[in-house]
OpenMM code with the backbone's topology and positions (N, CA, C; nanometers):
from openmm import Vec3, app, unit

residues = "MET ILE ILE ARG PRO VAL GLU ASP ALA ASP TRP ALA SER PHE LEU PRO VAL PHE HIS GLY ILE VAL ASP ASP GLY GLU SER TYR ALA TYR PRO SER GLY LEU ALA ASN ASP GLU VAL ARG ALA LEU TRP ASP GLU GLY ALA PRO SER VAL CYS VAL VAL ALA VAL ASP ALA THR THR GLY GLU LEU LEU GLY SER ALA LYS THR GLY PRO ASN ARG PRO GLY ARG GLY ALA HIS VAL ALA THR ALA SER PHE MET VAL ALA PRO ALA ALA ARG GLY ARG GLY VAL GLY ARG ALA LEU GLY GLU TRP VAL LEU ALA TRP ALA ARG ASP ARG GLY TYR ALA ALA MET GLN PHE ASN ALA VAL VAL GLU THR ASN THR ALA ALA VAL ALA LEU TRP GLN ASP LEU GLY PHE VAL VAL VAL GLY THR VAL PRO GLU ALA PHE ASP SER ARG GLN HIS GLY ARG VAL GLY LEU HIS VAL MET HIS ARG PRO LEU".split()
positions = [
    Vec3(-1.5730, -0.0601, 1.0370),
    Vec3(-1.4150, -0.0755, 1.0316),
    Vec3(-1.3122, -0.1007, 1.1086),
    Vec3(-1.2393, -0.1539, 1.1574),
    Vec3(-1.1551, -0.1513, 1.2509),
    Vec3(-1.0320, -0.1694, 1.1050),
    Vec3(-0.9270, -0.0457, 1.1989),
    Vec3(-0.8230, -0.0718, 1.1515),
    Vec3(-0.7052, -0.1344, 1.2900),
    Vec3(-0.6132, -0.2358, 1.2955),
    Vec3(-0.5784, -0.2575, 1.4186),
    Vec3(-0.4051, -0.3076, 1.3257),
    Vec3(-0.2859, -0.3795, 1.4263),
    Vec3(-0.1724, -0.3802, 1.3198),
    Vec3(-0.2587, -0.4988, 1.3387),
    Vec3(-0.1388, -0.6073, 1.1952),
    Vec3(-0.1469, -0.7470, 1.1876),
    Vec3(-0.1540, -0.8887, 1.3355),
    Vec3(-0.2125, -0.9502, 1.2564),
    Vec3(-0.1660, -1.0334, 1.3932),
    Vec3(-0.1162, -1.1898, 1.2785),
    Vec3(-0.0871, -1.2847, 1.3865),
    Vec3(-0.0721, -1.4047, 1.3273),
    Vec3(-0.1489, -1.4701, 1.2417),
    Vec3(-0.3153, -1.4812, 1.2968),
    Vec3(-0.4634, -1.5015, 1.2230),
    Vec3(-0.4715, -1.4463, 1.1415),
    Vec3(-0.4151, -1.2932, 1.0927),
    Vec3(-0.4427, -1.2873, 0.9613),
    Vec3(-0.3975, -1.3096, 0.8421),
    Vec3(-0.2894, -1.3651, 0.8843),
    Vec3(-0.1707, -1.4500, 0.7680),
    Vec3(-0.2888, -1.5226, 0.6375),
    Vec3(-0.3100, -1.5992, 0.7502),
    Vec3(-0.3966, -1.6550, 0.6555),
    Vec3(-0.5149, -1.6134, 0.5388),
    Vec3(-0.5499, -1.5303, 0.6364),
    Vec3(-0.6746, -1.4370, 0.5199),
    Vec3(-0.6202, -1.3444, 0.4512),
    Vec3(-0.4566, -1.2842, 0.4572),
    Vec3(-0.3404, -1.1583, 0.4002),
    Vec3(-0.3112, -1.2308, 0.3218),
    Vec3(-0.2775, -1.3418, 0.2945),
    Vec3(-0.1611, -1.4183, 0.2110),
    Vec3(-0.2715, -1.4481, 0.0271),
    Vec3(-0.3780, -1.4983, 0.0648),
    Vec3(-0.3889, -1.5013, -0.0489),
    Vec3(-0.4621, -1.3641, -0.1952),
    Vec3(-0.4550, -1.2540, -0.0480),
    Vec3(-0.4866, -1.1302, -0.1156),
    Vec3(-0.3979, -1.0981, -0.1706),
    Vec3(-0.2775, -1.1390, -0.1567),
    Vec3(-0.1149, -1.1186, -0.1426),
    Vec3(-0.1136, -1.1579, -0.3272),
    Vec3(-0.0950, -1.2618, -0.3141),
    Vec3(-0.0700, -1.3501, -0.4250),
    Vec3(-0.1506, -1.3211, -0.5433),
    Vec3(-0.2752, -1.2638, -0.4677),
    Vec3(-0.4137, -1.2943, -0.6083),
    Vec3(-0.3829, -1.1935, -0.6674),
    Vec3(-0.3467, -1.0231, -0.6190),
    Vec3(-0.3150, -0.8655, -0.6353),
    Vec3(-0.1478, -0.8895, -0.7156),
    Vec3(-0.1001, -0.9696, -0.6890),
    Vec3(0.0955, -0.9579, -0.7171),
    Vec3(0.0442, -1.0593, -0.8879),
    Vec3(-0.0462, -1.2042, -0.8438),
    Vec3(-0.0312, -1.2333, -1.0154),
    Vec3(-0.0879, -1.2036, -1.1572),
    Vec3(-0.2222, -1.0762, -1.0240),
    Vec3(-0.2896, -0.9812, -1.2004),
    Vec3(-0.2076, -0.9249, -1.2523),
    Vec3(-0.0706, -0.9240, -1.1753),
    Vec3(-0.0114, -0.8221, -1.2864),
    Vec3(-0.0076, -0.6723, -1.3146),
    Vec3(-0.1399, -0.6551, -1.2288),
    Vec3(-0.1163, -0.4740, -1.3029),
    Vec3(-0.0972, -0.3148, -1.2104),
    Vec3(-0.0910, -0.3916, -1.0780),
    Vec3(-0.0544, -0.2594, -0.9551),
    Vec3(0.0543, -0.3171, -0.8654),
    Vec3(0.1782, -0.4054, -0.8244),
    Vec3(0.2723, -0.4302, -0.7804),
    Vec3(0.4020, -0.4926, -0.8695),
    Vec3(0.5418, -0.5019, -0.8180),
    Vec3(0.6115, -0.5244, -0.9669),
    Vec3(0.6634, -0.6621, -0.8567),
    Vec3(0.6378, -0.6428, -0.7549),
    Vec3(0.6475, -0.7882, -0.7192),
    Vec3(0.6334, -0.9327, -0.7375),
    Vec3(0.7200, -1.0737, -0.7221),
    Vec3(0.7217, -1.1598, -0.8803),
    Vec3(0.6629, -1.2187, -0.8037),
    Vec3(0.5480, -1.2774, -0.8896),
    Vec3(0.4706, -1.4197, -0.8555),
    Vec3(0.5797, -1.5216, -0.7897),
    Vec3(0.4632, -1.6575, -0.6525),
    Vec3(0.5436, -1.7241, -0.7075),
    Vec3(0.6194, -1.6910, -0.5090),
    Vec3(0.6196, -1.6181, -0.4495),
    Vec3(0.7243, -1.5922, -0.3601),
    Vec3(0.6109, -1.6485, -0.2474),
    Vec3(0.7576, -1.7580, -0.1964),
    Vec3(0.6653, -1.8103, -0.0641),
    Vec3(0.6145, -1.7431, 0.0658),
    Vec3(0.5146, -1.8055, 0.0910),
    Vec3(0.4448, -1.6755, 0.2703),
    Vec3(0.5621, -1.6698, 0.3022),
    Vec3(0.6653, -1.6836, 0.3742),
    Vec3(0.7395, -1.6148, 0.4810),
    Vec3(0.7975, -1.5697, 0.4073),
    Vec3(0.8088, -1.4990, 0.3084),
    Vec3(0.8765, -1.3932, 0.2099),
    Vec3(0.8148, -1.3121, 0.2235),
    Vec3(0.6535, -1.3202, 0.1823),
    Vec3(0.5161, -1.1850, 0.1459),
    Vec3(0.5689, -1.1395, 0.2930),
    Vec3(0.5698, -1.2558, 0.4301),
    Vec3(0.5589, -1.2211, 0.5693),
    Vec3(0.5955, -1.0666, 0.5935),
    Vec3(0.7648, -1.1147, 0.5095),
    Vec3(0.9379, -1.0301, 0.6168),
    Vec3(0.8969, -0.9104, 0.4662),
    Vec3(0.8353, -0.9150, 0.3405),
    Vec3(0.7867, -0.8165, 0.2581),
    Vec3(0.7277, -0.7333, 0.3222),
    Vec3(0.6529, -0.7796, 0.3652),
    Vec3(0.4992, -0.6644, 0.4429),
    Vec3(0.5122, -0.5362, 0.5557),
    Vec3(0.5896, -0.6901, 0.6120),
    Vec3(0.5241, -0.7120, 0.7662),
    Vec3(0.6763, -0.6714, 0.7689),
    Vec3(0.7448, -0.5663, 0.7910),
    Vec3(0.8771, -0.5056, 0.8098),
    Vec3(0.9888, -0.5314, 0.9137),
    Vec3(0.8810, -0.5062, 1.0143),
    Vec3(0.9199, -0.4429, 1.1318),
    Vec3(0.9073, -0.2700, 1.1901),
    Vec3(0.9773, -0.2842, 1.2913),
    Vec3(1.0180, -0.1750, 1.3618),
    Vec3(1.1448, -0.0715, 1.2710),
    Vec3(1.1363, 0.0481, 1.2661),
    Vec3(1.0268, 0.1865, 1.2838),
    Vec3(0.8947, 0.1554, 1.1835),
    Vec3(0.8674, 0.0292, 1.1497),
    Vec3(0.7277, 0.0484, 1.0089),
    Vec3(0.6820, -0.0058, 1.1090),
    Vec3(0.5983, -0.0112, 0.9961),
    Vec3(0.3373, -0.1297, 1.0423),
    Vec3(0.3055, -0.1312, 0.9765),
    Vec3(0.2749, -0.2724, 1.0344),
    Vec3(0.1814, -0.3345, 0.9817),
    Vec3(0.0107, -0.3544, 1.0021),
    Vec3(-0.0411, -0.3103, 0.9705),
    Vec3(-0.2042, -0.2845, 0.9575),
    Vec3(-0.2616, -0.3591, 0.8817),
    Vec3(-0.4208, -0.4157, 0.9804),
    Vec3(-0.5283, -0.5002, 0.8952),
    Vec3(-0.6068, -0.3992, 0.8771),
    Vec3(-0.7291, -0.4012, 0.7887),
    Vec3(-0.8767, -0.3144, 0.7944),
    Vec3(-0.9473, -0.4381, 0.8159),
    Vec3(-1.0477, -0.4461, 0.9147),
    Vec3(-1.1590, -0.5430, 0.8936),
    Vec3(-1.2919, -0.5421, 0.9310),
    Vec3(-1.3567, -0.6057, 0.9158),
    Vec3(-1.5186, -0.6018, 0.8931),
    Vec3(-1.5454, -0.5808, 1.0957),
    Vec3(-1.6100, -0.4979, 1.0946),
    Vec3(-1.5946, -0.4794, 1.2633),
    Vec3(-1.7204, -0.5535, 1.2856),
    Vec3(-1.8000, -0.5921, 1.2514),
    Vec3(-1.8959, -0.6868, 1.2583),
    Vec3(-1.8987, -0.8976, 1.2463),
    Vec3(-1.7832, -0.9172, 1.1279),
    Vec3(-1.7765, -1.0542, 1.0870),
    Vec3(-1.6014, -1.0550, 1.1183),
    Vec3(-1.5517, -0.9840, 1.1095),
    Vec3(-1.3721, -1.0041, 1.1559),
    Vec3(-1.2925, -1.0349, 0.9922),
    Vec3(-1.3689, -0.9949, 0.9292),
    Vec3(-1.3243, -1.0327, 0.7488),
    Vec3(-1.2396, -0.9346, 0.7153),
    Vec3(-1.1206, -1.0793, 0.6579),
    Vec3(-0.9828, -0.8891, 0.6093),
    Vec3(-1.0582, -0.8417, 0.5448),
    Vec3(-1.0886, -0.7151, 0.5716),
    Vec3(-1.0705, -0.6612, 0.4453),
    Vec3(-0.9711, -0.5776, 0.2984),
    Vec3(-0.8090, -0.5714, 0.3996),
    Vec3(-0.7404, -0.5104, 0.3403),
    Vec3(-0.6121, -0.4939, 0.4254),
    Vec3(-0.4929, -0.4454, 0.3440),
    Vec3(-0.4354, -0.4463, 0.4624),
    Vec3(-0.2604, -0.3260, 0.4196),
    Vec3(-0.2648, -0.2639, 0.5223),
    Vec3(-0.0737, -0.1414, 0.4952),
    Vec3(0.0445, -0.1529, 0.5539),
    Vec3(0.0576, -0.1035, 0.4858),
    Vec3(0.1982, -0.1548, 0.5136),
    Vec3(0.2965, 0.0413, 0.5570),
    Vec3(0.3231, 0.0829, 0.6868),
    Vec3(0.3995, 0.2755, 0.6684),
    Vec3(0.5503, 0.2126, 0.7381),
    Vec3(0.6389, 0.3244, 0.6822),
    Vec3(0.7174, 0.3349, 0.7600),
    Vec3(0.8189, 0.4641, 0.6888),
    Vec3(0.9312, 0.4617, 0.6855),
    Vec3(1.0159, 0.5746, 0.6957),
    Vec3(1.0673, 0.5409, 0.5174),
    Vec3(1.0792, 0.6204, 0.4373),
    Vec3(1.0992, 0.6073, 0.2872),
    Vec3(1.2118, 0.5653, 0.3190),
    Vec3(1.3298, 0.6188, 0.3087),
    Vec3(1.4749, 0.5621, 0.3549),
    Vec3(1.4782, 0.6093, 0.4734),
    Vec3(1.6274, 0.4883, 0.4948),
    Vec3(1.6811, 0.5269, 0.6556),
    Vec3(1.7970, 0.6502, 0.5913),
    Vec3(1.7615, 0.6784, 0.7010),
    Vec3(1.9487, 0.8420, 0.7434),
    Vec3(1.9083, 0.9504, 0.7307),
    Vec3(1.9067, 1.0243, 0.6132),
    Vec3(1.8279, 1.1501, 0.6299),
    Vec3(1.7450, 1.1949, 0.4925),
    Vec3(1.7462, 1.0127, 0.4706),
    Vec3(1.5822, 1.0424, 0.3723),
    Vec3(1.4056, 0.9588, 0.4992),
    Vec3(1.5150, 0.9430, 0.6277),
    Vec3(1.3440, 0.8969, 0.7293),
    Vec3(1.2808, 0.9530, 0.7846),
    Vec3(1.2481, 1.1509, 0.7315),
    Vec3(1.1452, 1.2504, 0.7520),
    Vec3(1.0678, 1.1795, 0.6998),
    Vec3(1.0547, 1.1692, 0.5717),
    Vec3(0.9684, 1.0835, 0.4469),
    Vec3(0.8851, 0.9926, 0.5055),
    Vec3(0.7914, 0.9689, 0.5198),
    Vec3(0.6934, 0.8625, 0.5568),
    Vec3(0.6722, 0.7601, 0.3980),
    Vec3(0.6252, 0.6387, 0.4147),
    Vec3(0.6197, 0.5800, 0.2843),
    Vec3(0.4538, 0.5070, 0.3009),
    Vec3(0.4442, 0.4194, 0.2249),
    Vec3(0.3340, 0.3466, 0.2240),
    Vec3(0.2872, 0.2418, 0.1202),
    Vec3(0.2180, 0.0597, 0.1312),
    Vec3(0.1620, 0.0650, 0.0319),
    Vec3(0.0491, -0.0238, 0.1218),
    Vec3(-0.0449, -0.0717, -0.0222),
    Vec3(-0.1712, -0.0708, 0.0479),
    Vec3(-0.1717, -0.1687, -0.0266),
    Vec3(-0.2848, -0.3009, 0.0525),
    Vec3(-0.3707, -0.4052, -0.0955),
    Vec3(-0.5330, -0.4181, -0.0345),
    Vec3(-0.6182, -0.4028, -0.0328),
    Vec3(-0.7545, -0.4063, -0.0931),
    Vec3(-0.7994, -0.5460, -0.1322),
    Vec3(-0.8633, -0.6396, -0.0823),
    Vec3(-0.9340, -0.7302, -0.1165),
    Vec3(-1.0009, -0.7570, -0.2247),
    Vec3(-1.0148, -0.7814, -0.3143),
    Vec3(-1.0663, -0.8052, -0.4073),
    Vec3(-1.2278, -0.7342, -0.3930),
    Vec3(-1.3034, -0.8658, -0.2517),
    Vec3(-1.4097, -0.8462, -0.3172),
    Vec3(-1.5125, -0.7245, -0.1699),
    Vec3(-1.3985, -0.6357, -0.1278),
    Vec3(-1.3860, -0.5499, -0.0657),
    Vec3(-1.3818, -0.4016, -0.0855),
    Vec3(-1.3293, -0.4478, -0.2103),
    Vec3(-1.3274, -0.3283, -0.3035),
    Vec3(-1.4016, -0.1987, -0.3470),
    Vec3(-1.4576, -0.0952, -0.3389),
    Vec3(-1.5254, 0.0023, -0.3829),
    Vec3(-1.6333, 0.0405, -0.2531),
    Vec3(-1.5586, -0.0120, -0.1537),
    Vec3(-1.6222, 0.0279, 0.0211),
    Vec3(-1.5599, 0.1337, 0.0986),
    Vec3(-1.4600, 0.1441, 0.0471),
    Vec3(-1.3785, 0.3215, 0.0899),
    Vec3(-1.2356, 0.2034, 0.1603),
    Vec3(-1.2386, 0.1135, 0.1814),
    Vec3(-1.1284, 0.1060, 0.2635),
    Vec3(-0.9946, 0.1228, 0.2762),
    Vec3(-0.9289, 0.1378, 0.1221),
    Vec3(-0.8431, 0.1780, 0.0559),
    Vec3(-0.8547, 0.3834, 0.1027),
    Vec3(-0.9519, 0.4276, 0.1168),
    Vec3(-0.9051, 0.5444, 0.1612),
    Vec3(-0.9047, 0.5795, 0.3437),
    Vec3(-1.0006, 0.4675, 0.4154),
    Vec3(-0.9325, 0.4214, 0.5291),
    Vec3(-0.8415, 0.4338, 0.5319),
    Vec3(-0.7322, 0.3228, 0.4941),
    Vec3(-0.6144, 0.2487, 0.5130),
    Vec3(-0.5050, 0.4088, 0.4490),
    Vec3(-0.5717, 0.4568, 0.4049),
    Vec3(-0.4599, 0.6374, 0.3723),
    Vec3(-0.4826, 0.6740, 0.4452),
    Vec3(-0.6041, 0.7496, 0.5154),
    Vec3(-0.5971, 0.8619, 0.5893),
    Vec3(-0.5790, 0.8189, 0.8250),
    Vec3(-0.5619, 0.6142, 0.7382),
    Vec3(-0.4973, 0.5950, 0.9109),
    Vec3(-0.3006, 0.6439, 0.8345),
    Vec3(-0.2928, 0.5654, 0.7834),
    Vec3(-0.1284, 0.6088, 0.7287),
    Vec3(-0.0872, 0.7252, 0.7303),
    Vec3(-0.1871, 0.7981, 0.7099),
    Vec3(-0.1620, 0.9398, 0.6532),
    Vec3(-0.1109, 1.0769, 0.8505),
    Vec3(-0.2325, 0.9503, 0.8978),
    Vec3(-0.2488, 1.0322, 1.0280),
    Vec3(-0.1510, 0.9656, 1.1769),
    Vec3(-0.1066, 0.8324, 1.1133),
    Vec3(-0.0360, 0.7814, 1.1741),
    Vec3(0.1683, 0.8527, 1.1672),
    Vec3(0.1568, 0.9562, 1.0322),
    Vec3(0.2881, 0.9127, 0.9578),
    Vec3(0.2810, 1.0623, 1.0005),
    Vec3(0.1812, 1.1600, 1.0654),
    Vec3(0.2129, 1.2709, 1.1199),
    Vec3(0.1884, 1.2166, 1.2312),
    Vec3(0.1272, 1.1785, 1.3012),
    Vec3(0.1246, 1.1904, 1.4631),
    Vec3(0.3098, 1.1225, 1.4828),
    Vec3(0.3850, 1.1004, 1.4220),
    Vec3(0.5333, 1.0863, 1.4418),
    Vec3(0.6341, 1.1687, 1.4068),
    Vec3(0.6012, 1.2532, 1.3648),
    Vec3(0.6609, 1.4063, 1.2980),
    Vec3(0.7400, 1.3747, 1.1847),
    Vec3(0.6436, 1.2422, 1.0787),
    Vec3(0.7333, 1.2924, 0.9449),
    Vec3(0.6737, 1.4155, 0.8765),
    Vec3(0.7288, 1.4407, 0.8014),
    Vec3(0.7021, 1.6078, 0.7362),
    Vec3(0.5720, 1.5564, 0.5809),
    Vec3(0.6237, 1.4519, 0.5676),
    Vec3(0.5859, 1.4311, 0.4193),
    Vec3(0.5653, 1.2952, 0.3971),
    Vec3(0.5055, 1.2414, 0.3482),
    Vec3(0.4623, 1.0949, 0.2509),
    Vec3(0.4523, 1.1005, 0.1014),
    Vec3(0.5406, 0.9487, 0.0727),
    Vec3(0.5956, 0.9567, -0.0832),
    Vec3(0.5726, 0.8156, -0.1097),
    Vec3(0.4681, 0.8585, -0.2421),
    Vec3(0.4855, 0.7184, -0.2594),
    Vec3(0.5509, 0.6374, -0.4107),
    Vec3(0.6616, 0.5369, -0.4081),
    Vec3(0.8040, 0.6228, -0.5220),
    Vec3(0.7142, 0.5137, -0.6395),
    Vec3(0.5760, 0.4510, -0.6196),
    Vec3(0.5642, 0.3677, -0.7901),
    Vec3(0.3543, 0.2978, -0.7694),
    Vec3(0.3267, 0.4238, -0.8246),
    Vec3(0.1872, 0.4014, -0.8512),
    Vec3(0.1743, 0.4110, -1.0028),
    Vec3(0.1415, 0.2940, -0.9821),
    Vec3(0.1413, 0.2404, -1.1305),
    Vec3(0.0119, 0.3188, -1.2007),
    Vec3(0.0425, 0.4336, -1.3350),
    Vec3(-0.0486, 0.5196, -1.3869),
    Vec3(-0.1469, 0.4429, -1.4532),
    Vec3(-0.1873, 0.3473, -1.4662),
    Vec3(-0.3157, 0.2684, -1.5350),
    Vec3(-0.3636, 0.2483, -1.3640),
    Vec3(-0.3477, 0.2479, -1.2923),
    Vec3(-0.4584, 0.2064, -1.2319),
    Vec3(-0.5545, 0.3452, -1.1617),
    Vec3(-0.5909, 0.3560, -1.1877),
    Vec3(-0.6492, 0.4791, -1.2053),
    Vec3(-0.7766, 0.5078, -1.0776),
    Vec3(-0.7687, 0.4048, -1.0127),
    Vec3(-0.8660, 0.4154, -0.9034),
    Vec3(-0.7609, 0.4505, -0.8220),
    Vec3(-0.6596, 0.4134, -0.7879),
    Vec3(-0.5752, 0.4985, -0.6402),
    Vec3(-0.5074, 0.5910, -0.7139),
    Vec3(-0.5218, 0.6326, -0.8303),
    Vec3(-0.4133, 0.7616, -0.8668),
    Vec3(-0.5063, 0.8695, -0.8277),
    Vec3(-0.6399, 0.7561, -0.8412),
    Vec3(-0.7004, 0.9299, -0.7719),
    Vec3(-0.7576, 0.9368, -0.7017),
    Vec3(-0.7231, 0.8075, -0.6181),
    Vec3(-0.8172, 0.8572, -0.4220),
    Vec3(-0.7135, 0.9069, -0.4196),
    Vec3(-0.5482, 0.8735, -0.4356),
    Vec3(-0.3903, 0.9326, -0.3436),
    Vec3(-0.4146, 1.0644, -0.4072),
    Vec3(-0.5059, 1.1233, -0.5039),
    Vec3(-0.4980, 1.2398, -0.5296),
    Vec3(-0.6148, 1.3215, -0.4840),
    Vec3(-0.6984, 1.2377, -0.4746),
    Vec3(-0.8154, 1.2904, -0.3552),
    Vec3(-0.7613, 1.3274, -0.1717),
    Vec3(-0.6931, 1.2270, -0.1857),
    Vec3(-0.6115, 1.2745, -0.0080),
    Vec3(-0.5203, 1.4022, -0.0387),
    Vec3(-0.5186, 1.4616, -0.1431),
    Vec3(-0.3721, 1.5733, -0.1332),
    Vec3(-0.2706, 1.4830, -0.2156),
    Vec3(-0.1887, 1.3830, -0.2690),
    Vec3(-0.1045, 1.3439, -0.2991),
    Vec3(-0.1280, 1.3867, -0.4951),
    Vec3(0.0460, 1.4220, -0.5019),
    Vec3(0.0633, 1.4956, -0.5801),
    Vec3(0.1747, 1.3930, -0.6757),
    Vec3(0.1318, 1.3865, -0.8203),
    Vec3(0.2758, 1.3361, -0.9033),
    Vec3(0.3729, 1.4357, -0.9721),
    Vec3(0.4453, 1.3924, -0.8860),
    Vec3(0.6020, 1.5289, -0.8944),
    Vec3(0.6767, 1.4747, -0.9654),
    Vec3(0.6367, 1.3307, -1.0827),
    Vec3(0.7522, 1.2695, -1.1859),
    Vec3(0.6573, 1.1040, -1.1959),
    Vec3(0.6761, 1.0907, -1.3636),
    Vec3(0.6485, 0.8887, -1.4288),
    Vec3(0.7713, 0.8763, -1.4413),
    Vec3(0.7966, 0.7560, -1.4176),
    Vec3(0.9321, 0.6714, -1.4262),
    Vec3(0.8668, 0.5634, -1.5640),
    Vec3(0.8616, 0.6823, -1.6991),
    Vec3(0.8190, 0.6109, -1.7829),
    Vec3(0.8061, 0.4133, -1.8538),
    Vec3(0.8034, 0.3706, -1.8699),
    Vec3(0.7726, 0.2224, -1.9219),
    Vec3(0.8172, 0.1761, -1.8255),
    Vec3(0.8323, 0.1849, -1.6740),
    Vec3(0.9402, 0.1187, -1.5857),
    Vec3(0.8298, 0.0145, -1.5335),
    Vec3(0.6592, 0.0024, -1.5456),
    Vec3(0.6085, -0.1322, -1.4824),
    Vec3(0.5451, -0.1634, -1.6042),
    Vec3(0.5429, -0.3245, -1.6508),
    Vec3(0.5781, -0.4208, -1.7047),
    Vec3(0.3733, -0.4966, -1.6651),
    Vec3(0.2665, -0.4296, -1.7102),
    Vec3(0.0965, -0.3793, -1.6819),
    Vec3(0.1002, -0.5542, -1.7672),
    Vec3(0.0516, -0.6518, -1.7137),
    Vec3(-0.0071, -0.7690, -1.8147),
    Vec3(-0.1034, -0.7094, -1.8883),
    Vec3(-0.2104, -0.6353, -1.8386),
    Vec3(-0.3037, -0.5481, -1.9620),
    Vec3(-0.2799, -0.4804, -2.0568),
    Vec3(-0.1495, -0.4068, -2.0466),
    Vec3(-0.1357, -0.2867, -2.1010),
    Vec3(-0.0154, -0.2541, -2.1720),
    Vec3(0.0465, -0.3631, -2.0420),
    Vec3(0.1964, -0.3645, -2.1570),
    Vec3(0.3537, -0.2779, -2.0762),
    Vec3(0.4038, -0.1870, -2.1134),
    Vec3(0.5246, -0.1211, -2.0214),
    Vec3(0.4248, 0.0069, -2.0315),
    Vec3(0.3710, 0.0312, -1.8779),
    Vec3(0.3339, 0.1419, -1.8127),
    Vec3(0.4292, 0.2657, -1.7595),
    Vec3(0.3954, 0.3540, -1.7274),
    Vec3(0.4813, 0.4731, -1.5833),
    Vec3(0.4782, 0.4345, -1.4821),
    Vec3(0.5473, 0.4605, -1.4111),
    Vec3(0.4719, 0.4501, -1.2373),
    Vec3(0.5231, 0.5800, -1.2079),
    Vec3(0.4550, 0.6179, -1.1295),
    Vec3(0.3896, 0.8238, -1.0528),
    Vec3(0.4368, 0.7616, -0.9355),
    Vec3(0.5648, 0.8310, -0.8907),
    Vec3(0.6066, 0.8972, -0.7828),
    Vec3(0.4593, 0.9808, -0.7208),
    Vec3(0.4191, 0.9813, -0.6643),
    Vec3(0.3385, 1.0705, -0.5864),
    Vec3(0.3800, 1.0756, -0.4330),
    Vec3(0.3513, 1.2504, -0.3972),
    Vec3(0.3747, 1.3463, -0.2885),
    Vec3(0.2381, 1.4352, -0.1894),
    Vec3(0.3118, 1.4321, -0.0773),
    Vec3(0.2285, 1.4531, -0.0561),
    Vec3(0.2948, 1.5309, 0.1428),
    Vec3(0.2852, 1.6867, 0.1216),
    Vec3(0.3621, 1.7041, 0.2963),
    Vec3(0.2566, 1.6989, 0.3644),
    Vec3(0.3168, 1.6814, 0.4793),
    Vec3(0.1910, 1.5984, 0.5995),
    Vec3(0.1700, 1.7917, 0.6817),
] * unit.nanometer
topology = app.Topology()
chain = topology.addChain("A")
for resn in residues:
    res = topology.addResidue(resn, chain)
    for name in ("N", "CA", "C"):
        topology.addAtom(name, app.Element.getBySymbol(name[0]), res)
């Protein structure tokens, strides 16, 4: 697996992943039906943030993507945040872990003090377990803040990890 900055050619493969995950209604609060240029603006915010893709080293298949950068501007810019999407066909292959480790190293190398995830859906147990395994702790849960298609209103965890 190779993790590298997103390129224009990657969007044709990533956009269906993004739309499928959002439409699934279990892990992201983004609205369905965003135009492709809206997705690009949301997912690839530009400096000081960075957007990367994970691709299969042999086939070039897009496996997933992550974006990372400051959680807040100004006085909150010493804490990083990140978001992740793994292609359904690539799940269970370590893509999320590799992207998680990559963003943690990126943030540490740039002098961030910590990383915070603002909205991890509590019923997304695979993601919660992965982030806990990578050293994140749930510092709070906003009750009924996410309207899961399958479970109804569930909590959103705020997760934190010092770097």
